[in-house]
N, C-alpha and C positions, 0 to 999 in steps of 0.2 A: 504494500500500500504506500503510495507516494504522495507527498504533499506538495502543493504549489502555493507559495506565499503571495498574499495580496497586501499592498501597503496599508498599514494602520488597522487591519481587521483580521479576524479569524474566519477562514472559509470552512463551513461545516459541510461534510460530505453526505452523499446519498446513503451509503452505509456508514457514513458520517464521520469521516476524518475531520477533525477540527484543526484549522491552521492558524498558528499564532504569529504575531509580529511583536517586535519589541516596542512597547508603549511606555514612555517615561512619564509616570504620573505620581503624584504625592500619595503616600500611604495613609489609609484611614483605619481607625480601630475597628476590630471585629471581636465578637464574643462567640466562642464555639459552643455548640449545643452539648448537653451531657452525652458522654460516649456510651456505647452499648456494644460490647465485644461478643459477637455471635458467629458461628459458622453458617447458620441459616437464619433468615429473618422472614417471618410470615405475617401477613395481614389478610384481610378478607379476600382479596383478589390476587395479590402478588406474593411470590416466594423468591427471595434472593439467596442464592448459594454463593458464598464467598469462597472461590476456588483456590486450591493450593497445588503445588507441584505434584503432590502425592495423589490428588484427585482433581485433574484439570478440566474435566467436563469438555465443553466445546471451546475452551480457551485456545487462542492461537498458539501453534507450535513454535517454540523459539527458533529464530533464524537470524540472518545477518542484521535485521532491523529490530525485531521484537525479542526482548530478553526473557529470562526465566520468570515464572510466577513468583511474586513476593507476598509476604503476609500483609493483610490489610491493616493499616493503623486503626486504632480504635475510633478516632475522630472521623476517619474516612468511612468506616462502617456505619457510624451513626448518621453521617450525611447521606449515605446511600439509602439507608432505611427511610430517611425523611423524603427522599426522592420518590420512592414507591408509595409512601403515605399520601403525597400530593396526587399521584396518578390514580390511586385507588378510589379517590372521591369523584373521579371523572367518568369511569367506565365500569361496566358490569360484565362479569364472566363467571358462569357456573364451573368452568374448568380453570383451575389455578394457572396463572401465568408465571412460569419459572424462568428466572433470569440467572444465567451464568455470569457472575461478576469477577472479572480478571484484573489483577493489579500487577503491572509489569512495566519495565522500562521500554521505551520506544524511541529509537534514534531517527525515525523518519523526520525530515525537516519540518519542524513546527507541529508535530502531531500531539494533540491533547488527549483524544479519546475517540473510539468508534463503537458502533453498535449495528447489529443486523438481526433479522430473523434467522434462526438456525436452519430453517427450511421453509418451503412454501408448498401449498397444495392447490391442485386444479379445481376450479369451480366454474359456474356459468354466470355470465352477465349479459342479459339480452340476447341469448342464443350464441354467444361467443365464449370460447374457453379462455379464462384468465386465471392468474395465480393469486392466492391469498396467503399473506404471512401466517405462520403457524398459529400464533396467538389469536389472530382474527378468525382463522378457519375453525379453531377449537371453540371460540366463543359463539360463532354462528351455529355450528353443528351441535354444541353441547356435548361433544365427545373429544377425548384426548387423542387426536389423530396421530401424534408423534410419540405416544407412550412415555417411556422413562426419559426421553431426551428433553432438555430444556427448550423453551420456545424462543428465547432471546439471548443473544450473546452481547456482552459489552466489555470492552477492554479499556482500562484507564491507564494513562501514562504516568508511572510513578515518579518520573523526573520533573514533572511540571510543578510550578509553585502554585499550589491550590490554596484557596480559602474554603474551609469545610464548614463555615458557619451555617446553621440550619434555621433557627427561629430567633426572633428578637435581636437581630444583629444586622450590621451593614458590611458588605464585602469590601475588603481593602482595595484601594485603587491600583495597587501594584501586584495583585494576585488575580487568579482566574477563579470564577465562581463555580465550584464543583456542582452544587445543586442544580443551577440552571442548565449547565452543560449536560448533565446526565438525564435530566427530564427530557431535554431535546433529543438526546440519543435514544432513550427508551421508546419515545414516540415513533422514531423511525423504525425501530424493531417491531412495533405494534402495527405497522402498515402505512405510516405516512412516508411513503417511498415510491417514487416512480421508477420504471425500468428503462427510461430513456437514456441512451448512450450514443457513442460515436465509434467509428472504426479505428481511429487513431487519436489519442488524447492531445498530442502535440500538433498534429496537422490533419484534422478530420476532413473526409471527403463525403461521407454518408452518415445518416442518422439511423439508429436502431431502436427497437423496443421489444418487450416480452410477449404480450402485455400483462400488466398487473391490474387488479381491480381499480387502483388509484388512477392509472393511465386513462381509464374510460371516461373520466370527467374533464380531461384537459383539452382545451380548444385554442386555436389561434384567435386573435382578437383585433378588430380593426379600429379600436378607439370608441366604438359605440356598442357593438354587439359581438357575440361569438360567431365565428365564421366556419371553421372546419375542425371537426374532432381530430385530434392528433393521430389516433390509431386508424383513421380512415385514409391517411396519407400512406403511400406505398412504403413498406418497410425496406430498410437497406437502400435508401435513395438520397440523392442530393436535395430533392425537394423537402424531404423530412428534415435534413440538417438545416436547411435555410429557415424552416419554421422554428426550429430550436433556437436559432441565432437572431431572432427578430429584434431583441433588445427589450428594455423595460417597458411594460405596458402592452406587450404584444401576445402574451400567453396567459391564459386564465384557467382556473379550476372552477367549473360551472355546475357543481353539484347543487341540487335544489335546497338542501338544508343549509349549505354554505351561503347561498344567495339570500335565503330567508334571514340569516343571522347578520347579513352585511348590507342592510338597507337596499335589498333587491339587486345587489351588484355581485358579479363574480369576483373571486379572489385572484390577485395577480401572482403568477408563478415566476420564479427567478430565471430570467433570460438575458443573456449578454451577447454582444456582437462577436465575441471570441469565446469559444468553448472553455469553461472552467471545470476541469475534471473534479467530480465529487461535490460540486455546488450547482452547476447549471441544471435546470429542469427538475430539481428535486427539493426545492424549498419555496417558501413564500418570498416574494420579490421585495427585498429591503431597499431597493433603489426607488421604489414607488412610495410616495408619501402616505398612502392609505395603509401601509404595513409598518410604519415606524415602530420599532421596539417589540415586535411580535416574537413569540417563543420560537417559531419555526422559520425565522428568517435565515438567510445564508451567511450572516456575518455577526460577529460579536467581538469583544475585546476584553482587556483586563478591567477589573472593577465590577460594580453591580451590573447585572444583566437580568433579563426578564425571567421570572420564575412562575409566571401565571400562564396556565394553559388557557389561552384566551378563547372567547366564544367562537371565533372563526375557526380555530383549530379543532375545537370540540365538535363543531358542525361538520367539518370535513371528515372526522372520524365516523360520525353518524352516517354520512353519505356512503362511505365505503363498507358499512355493515356493522359497526360497533353499536351495542346498546349503551347509551350514555345517560348520565344523571343530568336530566334537563328540566328539573322542577324550577319554575320561574316565578319571580315576583313581577307583576305587571303594573303599569301605570293605570290610573283610575279616571282621569279626566275624560268625560264623555265627549265624543266627536273629534278627538285629537288622535293623531297618529300614535300608535302604541309604542311603548318602550318596555324592555324587560331585562331582568338580571337573573342569571342562573345563581340561585341562592340556597345555601345550606349552612347551618351552624357547624356542620362537620368539616367544612372546608378549612384547609390550612390558611391561617391569617384571615379568617372570616371577619367582615366589617359591615356595619349597617348604620342606618339612621334611626335613632331612638331605641326603645327597649325591645321592640319586636320587629320581625320581618316574616311575612307569610308568603306562601306560594299558591297560585291559583291556575285555572285552566285558560284564562284569557284576559284581555284588557277590559277596562271599565267595570271590574268587579270591586265591590266595596269590601276590601280585605281587613279593614280595621287596624292596619299597622302603620298608617301615615301618622306617626306619633312623635316625630323628632324635630319639628321646625315650628317656631313661633315668630310672629312679627314683633319687632322692638320699636317702641316709641311712636311718634307721629311722623309719617313720611311727608316729603316735600319734593317737588319737581326740581331737577338739577343734579349736579355732581354729588355722588354719595348721599342721595336723598332718601334712600331706603336702607333698612337694616333688618336682618333676621338672625335669630339664635338657632344654631343647629347642634343637636346632641349626637356625637359620633361615638358609637359603642362597638365592641367586638373583642377579638383576641388580643391578649397582651402583646404589645410591640408592633401590631399591624399598622400599616400606613395606607392612606387612601388619597384619592383625588376627587375633588368636589367640582360639580358643574351645575349651572342653573339657568333657566330661561323664564321670561315673562311674556305673555301674550298681550302686549300693551294695546294693540289695536283691535283685539277681540275677533280676529279672523280665523280662529281655530287652528293656528299653527304657531311655531316659534321661529319662523324663518326670516322675519323682517329685521331691518337695521335696528340695532339697539336692544333686541330681545334676548340676546345672549348676555346675561348679567354677571355670571361667575364662570371663569374658564380655568380649568385644570389647577385648582387651588390645593396645594398640599395640606393634608390634615392628618392628625394622629387620633388616638382614642382620647377624646376631649370634648368639651363644650366650646364651640367657636361662634364668634359674632362675625357676620359677613355684611359689609356695606356694598352698595351698588348704586349706579346712576339711574335716575328716573328721568326719561325724556321730558324736555320742557313742555311738549305738547300734551303730556299726560296729566290727568287729574288723579293723584294718588289716593284720594278719598273714595274713588270709584273702585269696584271690585274687578280684579284681573286674575287670570289663571296662571299659576306658577308651577314649573316642573323642576324638582331638585334631584340630582343623581349623584350617587357616591359609588365609586368602584375602587378596587384594590390597586394600589401603586404597584405596577407590574414588577419592578425590580426592588421595591421596598427601600429606596434610597432617600425618600422624602422630598423629591424634586418635582415629579410629574412633568418633566420637560423632555422626556425621551420616549414617548409612546404616542400611538395614533390618536388623532383628535377624536373627541366623543361628540356625536350628534345627539339630538333630543330623542332619537328613535332607535339607534343602532343597539343590537343586543350586546350585553356586557357580562363578563364573568365576575361573580362575587358582588357584594354591595347591595344597593337597594335604590328604587325610584319611588319618590313620593310627589303627589300632585296636591296643590293647595289653591284656595281662592283667598286672596288678601286684598283689602280688608274683608273679613267674613261678612256674610249677609245677615248673620244672626244679630238681633237687636235685643238688648235687655228690656223685658216688658216694663220694668219700672221707669224706663225713659220714654215710653209711648204715651200718647194722649189718653188719659184715663177715661174720657168720655166715650172712646171707641170700645172700651172693654168693660162697660158697666154690666153688672150681673143681670141675667134675665129674671124678671119677677112676674109671677103669674098673679092675676087679679081675679 
């Protein structure tokens, strides 16, 4: 396995070599999670086997690049256990997903880690034979198709300067985030992997594919709509290679669940004018602004990195056949485009608005959990004319990003100028006061509909400046959406004209 370095980033491969570059950044403090030394770690869905030289499982055989298996340090084991705890909250499988975890030196230029399915199985997709990663095939069939063999292999480069912090910590700026790296890798092993390739990595002339189930949702894109399904292009052809190399914004994943989670848009796939072995056509396109900071992008670097399996990635897993945990909290304002959050108190770094968050089957349901926001003081038109108090609750150490909109003109949307009133405001577990501008043309004593959204800070660094922008309707992982009318239309009866409410007297 050979790495190809790209300036200032790590390129993450299809079977997911991660390529590092030397980034000179200031170190930040990190707090390691409590260690747990085990040879096997099990939770509801995943089992991790920490392999040794005496029991190597599917670990790579030592060669000129990959060295002998080493003992897993306690803190590395604890971090790996945290990785599968994150993933366990995302997907369901009646068949345990066994991961062979290998810890060994790798002298490949810049290699951090890699992962893959140990094997794949044939299945049908629309009358066409495609392959399914072992873990996915088992989950769909409810049968352990590969018997005693593990479903996923991952190898971690023991030479890398890792930060193993798990919870309630910030990754050091001069180290690589073990947790985010391995979540990314295991997702590839679960099936987030296309089979697209080329005949010559350095000087390709034709493109190739398997195909895999994931390939069946990939299309060329003309800037407006999907054009051609990639596997309908002749295999082993120059035409296919040209489709691979269209550049950012020219290739999309058009699964229906993915589009539903993404404001009805397909998700952009990583495409570059020059083939990048291990990165091209196997990740989300981090050169496109709609994918800023996502878990399955093609690049990362030292310091904090996304640890959130975002809603787009979860929807992609659902498109290819995974049963996912998709219970959602919906917005309640009648007549408005719906917003939703995949929400569960079991999620790692769960965060919410107020004391409760509920899940329901659809929008405009009165769920009774819009309980975390109150209007402060008397509002006035102008700069910082409005203020609300927002109660942020959740897991210790969790950090979130706050966004809010106001329908100032009452047209049943939040799309007009000045209606985005809070944008990506970093918050912790706290009570916060947020001030915002009220347009001069607005009478703040009249009732207006407000939408407040809180979601997990993807890399938990407390900045909210390195992830995709949030719309008033896009689906989000973790957090909560609450809709309010401020000022409320409820009037204290004691303030009303008593003549109107005289008791009825019979005579």
